[in-house]
C-alpha positions as CSV (number, residue, x, y, z in Angstrom):
1,M,62.0,-121.1,-100.2
2,V,59.1,-119.3,-99.8
3,E,56.5,-120.5,-97.5
4,L,53.2,-121.2,-99.0
5,M,51.2,-120.0,-95.9
6,D,53.1,-116.5,-96.2
7,V,52.4,-116.0,-99.8
8,D,48.7,-116.6,-99.4
9,S,48.2,-114.1,-96.6
10,E,50.0,-111.5,-97.9
11,H,48.0,-111.6,-101.2
12,E,45.0,-112.0,-99.2
13,H,45.3,-109.2,-97.1
14,T,46.3,-106.8,-99.6
15,E,43.6,-107.7,-102.3
16,A,40.8,-107.3,-99.6
17,K,42.0,-104.2,-98.6
18,Y,42.0,-102.2,-101.9
19,E,39.6,-103.9,-104.0
20,D,35.9,-103.2,-104.0
21,K,32.7,-105.5,-104.6
22,A,34.9,-108.0,-106.8
23,T,34.3,-111.5,-107.4
24,Y,37.2,-113.4,-107.1
25,E,38.1,-117.0,-108.9
26,S,41.1,-119.1,-107.9
27,M,43.2,-120.4,-110.5
28,Q,46.1,-123.1,-109.5
29,I,49.5,-122.3,-111.0
30,D,52.1,-124.9,-110.8
31,S,55.6,-123.8,-110.2
32,G,57.9,-126.7,-109.5
33,D,57.8,-127.1,-105.6
34,M,55.3,-124.3,-105.1
35,T,51.6,-123.4,-105.9
36,T,50.4,-120.0,-105.8
37,C,46.9,-118.8,-105.5
38,I,46.4,-115.8,-108.1
39,S,42.9,-113.7,-107.9
40,T,41.0,-112.8,-111.1
41,K,38.0,-110.6,-111.5
42,S,35.3,-111.7,-113.1
43,K,34.1,-108.5,-114.5
44,F,37.0,-105.5,-115.7
45,N,35.9,-102.1,-114.6
46,P,38.1,-99.3,-115.0
47,G,40.7,-98.9,-112.5
48,S,40.1,-102.7,-111.6
49,F,43.9,-103.2,-111.9
50,S,45.1,-100.0,-110.2
51,K,48.1,-100.6,-108.0
52,T,47.6,-97.2,-105.9
53,P,44.6,-97.6,-103.2
54,A,44.1,-93.7,-104.3
55,S,42.8,-94.6,-107.6
56,R,41.2,-97.7,-106.5
57,G,39.4,-95.6,-104.2
58,K,37.9,-93.0,-106.5
59,G,34.8,-95.0,-107.2
60,L,34.0,-95.3,-103.5
61,L,34.4,-91.5,-103.0
62,K,32.1,-90.6,-106.0
63,T,29.5,-93.1,-104.7
64,R,29.8,-91.7,-100.8
65,T,29.7,-87.9,-102.2
66,N,26.5,-88.9,-104.3
67,R,24.8,-90.8,-101.3
68,F,25.9,-87.2,-99.0
69,I,24.3,-85.1,-101.7
70,K,21.2,-87.2,-102.2
71,A,20.6,-87.2,-98.3
72,S,21.3,-83.3,-97.9
73,N,18.7,-83.0,-100.9
74,R,15.9,-84.9,-98.6
75,K,16.9,-82.9,-95.5
76,F,16.2,-79.6,-97.3
77,K,13.3,-80.5,-98.9
78,G,11.9,-82.0,-95.3
79,E,12.9,-78.6,-94.1
80,K,11.2,-76.6,-96.9
81,R,8.0,-78.4,-96.4
82,Q,7.5,-78.1,-92.9
83,K,8.5,-74.2,-93.2
84,K,5.2,-74.3,-95.6
85,L,3.3,-76.1,-92.8
86,D,4.1,-73.4,-90.5
87,R,3.2,-70.7,-92.3
88,S,0.1,-72.5,-93.1
89,T,-1.0,-72.2,-89.5
90,T,-0.3,-68.7,-89.4
91,P,-3.8,-66.4,-89.7
92,N,-2.6,-64.0,-92.4
93,L,-1.7,-66.4,-95.0
94,K,-3.1,-68.8,-97.2
95,Q,-3.9,-72.5,-95.8
96,H,-1.7,-75.2,-97.6
97,V,-3.1,-78.0,-95.5
98,P,-5.4,-80.3,-98.0
99,I,-9.0,-80.1,-97.6
100,R,-11.5,-82.5,-98.1
101,R,-14.2,-82.5,-100.5
102,H,-17.3,-82.2,-98.5
103,E,-15.3,-79.2,-96.7
104,K,-14.3,-77.3,-100.1
105,Q,-18.1,-77.3,-100.6
106,Q,-19.0,-76.0,-97.5
107,L,-16.2,-73.4,-97.7
108,S,-17.3,-72.5,-101.2
109,E,-21.2,-72.1,-99.9
110,G,-20.1,-70.3,-97.0
111,N,-18.1,-67.6,-99.4
112,L,-21.1,-67.6,-101.8
113,H,-23.3,-66.6,-98.7
114,E,-21.0,-63.8,-97.7
115,I,-20.7,-62.5,-101.4
116,R,-24.3,-62.5,-101.8
117,K,-24.7,-60.6,-98.6
118,K,-22.0,-57.9,-99.6
119,Q,-23.7,-57.6,-102.8
120,S,-27.1,-56.8,-101.7
121,A,-25.9,-54.6,-99.3
122,S,-24.0,-52.4,-101.8
123,V,-27.2,-52.6,-104.1
124,I,-29.2,-51.3,-101.6
125,S,-27.2,-48.5,-100.9
126,L,-26.6,-47.4,-104.2
127,S,-30.2,-47.7,-105.0
128,H,-30.8,-45.4,-102.1
129,R,-27.8,-42.9,-103.3
130,L,-29.6,-42.7,-107.0
131,I,-33.3,-42.1,-106.2
132,G,-33.1,-39.9,-103.0
133,L,-35.4,-39.6,-100.8
134,N,-38.4,-38.1,-102.7
135,P,-38.6,-40.3,-106.0
136,L,-42.2,-39.1,-106.8
137,G,-41.6,-35.4,-106.8
138,S,-38.2,-35.9,-108.7
139,F,-40.3,-38.0,-111.4
140,A,-42.6,-35.4,-111.7
141,E,-40.7,-32.4,-111.8
142,N,-38.2,-34.2,-114.3
143,C,-40.9,-35.5,-116.9
144,E,-42.8,-32.0,-116.9
145,K,-39.3,-30.4,-117.8
146,T,-38.2,-33.2,-120.5
147,I,-41.0,-34.7,-122.1
148,P,-41.7,-31.5,-124.6
149,D,-37.9,-32.3,-125.9
150,W,-38.3,-35.9,-125.7
151,I,-41.5,-35.8,-128.2
152,T,-39.4,-33.6,-130.7
153,L,-36.5,-36.2,-130.4
154,L,-39.2,-39.0,-131.0
155,G,-40.1,-37.3,-134.1
156,K,-37.1,-37.3,-135.7
157,T,-35.7,-40.9,-134.7
158,M,-39.2,-42.9,-135.2
159,L,-38.1,-45.1,-138.1
160,P,-41.1,-45.7,-140.8
161,T,-42.1,-49.9,-141.3
162,F,-41.0,-51.8,-144.3
163,I,-37.9,-49.9,-145.0
164,N,-34.3,-51.5,-145.8
165,S,-31.0,-50.9,-144.0
166,S,-29.8,-48.4,-146.4
167,H,-32.6,-46.1,-146.1
168,P,-31.5,-42.4,-145.6
169,C,-33.9,-42.0,-142.5
170,I,-31.6,-44.5,-140.2
171,I,-28.7,-42.1,-140.7
172,A,-31.0,-39.0,-139.8
173,A,-32.1,-40.9,-136.8
174,F,-28.7,-41.4,-135.6
175,K,-27.5,-37.8,-136.1
176,A,-30.5,-36.5,-134.0
177,V,-29.8,-38.8,-131.5
178,D,-25.9,-37.5,-131.3
179,S,-26.7,-34.3,-131.4
180,I,-28.4,-34.9,-127.8
181,I,-25.5,-37.2,-126.7
182,C,-22.7,-35.0,-127.7
183,G,-24.0,-31.7,-128.2
184,D,-25.2,-29.2,-125.7
185,E,-28.9,-28.9,-127.3
186,G,-30.7,-30.8,-124.1
187,T,-30.5,-31.3,-120.6
188,H,-28.9,-34.3,-118.7
189,L,-32.4,-35.5,-118.5
190,L,-32.9,-35.7,-122.2
191,R,-29.4,-37.0,-122.5
192,R,-30.7,-40.4,-120.7
193,L,-33.9,-40.5,-123.0
194,A,-31.3,-40.0,-125.9
195,Y,-29.0,-43.0,-124.7
196,I,-32.4,-45.0,-124.5
197,E,-33.3,-43.9,-128.3
198,L,-29.9,-45.0,-129.5
199,M,-30.5,-48.5,-128.0
200,R,-33.9,-48.8,-129.7
201,L,-32.5,-47.7,-132.9
202,F,-29.8,-50.4,-132.9
203,A,-32.5,-53.0,-132.2
204,S,-34.5,-52.0,-134.9
205,L,-31.5,-51.4,-137.2
206,E,-30.6,-55.2,-136.3
207,A,-33.4,-56.7,-136.8
208,I,-33.7,-55.2,-140.2
209,I,-30.2,-56.3,-141.2
210,K,-31.0,-60.0,-140.0
211,Y,-34.4,-59.8,-142.2
212,E,-32.4,-59.0,-145.2
213,R,-29.9,-61.5,-144.5
214,E,-32.2,-64.2,-144.1
215,T,-34.2,-63.3,-147.5
216,G,-30.6,-63.0,-149.1
217,R,-30.2,-59.7,-149.7
218,I,-27.3,-59.2,-147.7
219,S,-24.3,-61.9,-148.0
220,R,-23.0,-63.3,-145.0
221,E,-19.7,-63.0,-143.7
222,P,-18.4,-65.4,-141.0
223,G,-17.8,-63.7,-137.9
224,Y,-19.4,-60.9,-139.0
225,G,-22.7,-60.1,-137.1
226,N,-26.1,-58.1,-137.2
227,A,-24.4,-56.1,-134.4
228,S,-21.3,-55.5,-136.5
229,L,-23.3,-54.3,-139.8
230,A,-24.9,-51.9,-137.4
231,L,-22.3,-50.1,-136.2
232,D,-20.9,-49.6,-139.4
233,I,-24.0,-47.9,-140.3
234,Y,-23.7,-46.0,-137.1
235,M,-20.2,-45.1,-138.2
236,S,-21.4,-43.9,-141.6
237,A,-23.7,-41.3,-139.8
238,Q,-20.4,-39.9,-137.9
239,E,-18.3,-36.6,-139.5
240,S,-14.9,-37.7,-140.7
241,H,-12.4,-39.5,-138.3
242,P,-8.5,-39.6,-138.9
243,H,-8.3,-43.1,-136.8
244,P,-11.2,-45.3,-137.9
245,N,-10.3,-47.6,-134.9
246,D,-10.6,-45.0,-132.4
247,L,-14.0,-44.0,-133.3
248,R,-15.4,-47.2,-133.5
249,R,-14.5,-47.9,-129.7
250,E,-16.0,-44.5,-128.7
251,L,-19.1,-45.7,-130.4
252,R,-18.8,-48.7,-128.6
253,E,-18.4,-46.8,-125.6
254,R,-21.7,-44.9,-126.4
255,K,-23.4,-48.0,-127.0
256,R,-22.6,-49.0,-123.3
257,A,-23.9,-46.2,-121.6
258,G,-27.0,-46.4,-123.4
259,R,-27.2,-50.0,-122.6
260,S,-26.8,-48.8,-118.7
261,W,-29.6,-46.4,-118.9
262,E,-31.8,-49.1,-120.8
263,D,-30.6,-51.3,-117.8
264,L,-31.8,-48.8,-115.2
265,A,-35.3,-47.7,-116.9
266,K,-36.1,-51.4,-117.6
267,L,-39.8,-51.1,-118.2
268,S,-40.1,-47.2,-119.5
269,P,-38.0,-44.6,-120.6
270,L,-39.8,-42.2,-118.4
271,L,-38.5,-44.3,-115.3
272,S,-35.2,-42.7,-116.0
273,M,-36.3,-39.4,-115.0
274,I,-36.8,-41.1,-111.2
275,Y,-32.8,-41.0,-111.0
276,L,-30.8,-38.3,-109.5
277,E,-27.7,-36.3,-111.4
278,A,-25.2,-38.8,-108.8
279,A,-26.4,-41.8,-111.6
280,E,-24.7,-40.2,-114.6
281,P,-21.2,-40.9,-113.4
282,V,-22.5,-44.5,-112.7
283,V,-23.6,-45.6,-116.0
284,K,-20.0,-44.3,-117.5
285,D,-17.7,-46.3,-115.0
286,F,-18.1,-49.8,-116.7
287,K,-15.6,-51.3,-114.6
288,R,-17.1,-51.0,-111.1
289,F,-20.8,-50.9,-112.1
290,D,-21.4,-53.5,-115.1
291,S,-24.9,-54.5,-116.7
292,A,-25.8,-56.9,-113.9
293,T,-25.0,-54.7,-111.0
294,L,-27.3,-51.9,-112.6
295,K,-30.3,-54.5,-113.5
296,L,-30.2,-55.5,-109.8
297,V,-30.3,-51.7,-108.9
298,A,-33.2,-51.3,-111.2
299,A,-35.1,-54.3,-109.3
300,R,-34.6,-52.8,-106.3
301,V,-35.7,-49.4,-107.1
302,L,-39.0,-51.1,-108.6
303,E,-39.4,-52.4,-105.5
304,E,-39.0,-49.2,-103.5
305,C,-41.4,-47.1,-105.9
306,P,-45.1,-47.2,-105.3
307,K,-46.8,-49.3,-107.9
308,E,-48.7,-46.0,-108.9
309,L,-45.6,-44.3,-110.1
310,V,-44.4,-47.5,-112.4
311,Q,-48.0,-47.6,-114.2
312,I,-47.9,-43.6,-114.8
313,S,-44.7,-44.1,-116.6
314,I,-45.5,-46.6,-118.7
315,Q,-48.8,-45.2,-119.7
316,L,-47.5,-42.0,-120.1
317,A,-44.6,-43.1,-122.2
318,E,-47.1,-45.1,-124.3
319,R,-49.4,-42.2,-124.9
320,V,-46.1,-40.0,-126.2
321,E,-44.8,-43.0,-128.5
322,S,-48.5,-43.4,-129.7
323,A,-49.3,-39.6,-130.4
324,V,-45.8,-39.3,-132.3
325,R,-46.3,-42.3,-134.3
326,S,-49.7,-41.3,-135.5
327,D,-48.6,-37.8,-136.1
328,L,-50.8,-36.4,-133.5
329,L,-50.7,-33.6,-131.3
330,F,-50.2,-34.6,-127.6
331,D,-51.8,-32.4,-124.7
332,M,-49.1,-31.4,-123.1
333,R,-51.3,-30.5,-120.1
334,Q,-50.9,-34.4,-119.3
335,V,-47.3,-34.0,-118.3
336,T,-47.3,-30.9,-115.9
337,A,-45.7,-31.8,-112.6
338,A,-49.1,-31.2,-110.7
339,R,-51.4,-33.1,-112.9
340,I,-48.6,-36.4,-112.7
341,R,-48.5,-35.7,-108.9
342,Q,-52.6,-35.6,-108.9
343,S,-52.6,-38.7,-111.0
344,L,-50.2,-40.3,-108.7
345,K,-52.7,-39.8,-105.7
346,V,-55.7,-40.8,-107.6
347,A,-53.8,-43.7,-108.8
């Protein structure tokens, strides 16, 4: 005869020890003189009725392992975040501490002021290096050396009015300019004027192409502007080249050099005579000295040069171009260094 108390206490201790998070319901089973209380699970999960304690504890072990991994990850992330904060306090590394909006604005304004200050200092230094200590003397001597050859070049490159983009004089003008830029016919001073004349030719040709497109003489192609058509015409003035793409890149570089001299001369082609020979490598170093920088240098040069020099250069260039356009002889006595110096003193 088994006592009821013994069965219940044994079954209770066994099930409570090895069953995890189970909900029990009581079922009464009558067996003669004995009533036994059997526990049944309301939900049946895998391993619910495992007989061995090890198999029943797998779920608990897995849960505890996952909790340990998550806790370790949180600890690792916290340590990593703390290292970032520690690094942000060092002076040699970037700050990772969040900055408020008004602090960002103040910081950007301060940086902008420093950048402008450094840029202004570099422009002043570059302008002094390019014009030297005696810009008046350099201008007078360079004009005397160069203007006679410049008159000859203008006679070959000045385009007549009312022509179309296929006129042969355009090709002839490009070839005359290239003979100075790429050849050995002139000095580095005449080469400056040839670069500026190249840009003038492109400006005139693009204006002609624009007019022909507006009047329907040239069909419009998407993504192919006036500058591209003008460059095609310039390419046709070159000698045959085995690699057209390389030739096109070379001509673009030539245009960029011409634009650089145009930026430095600014108001008059003859203002390019102010600069020393040190300006030659500057106009070809497009990465260090872009168009915006050269324009700032030119503006600084105009501020430092006497106004009389600027006026004389403008007036002298207008007289030369007017004489060439009218096919008149130009009095070379106007371009002697002594005469230019005298004009500067009188002005």
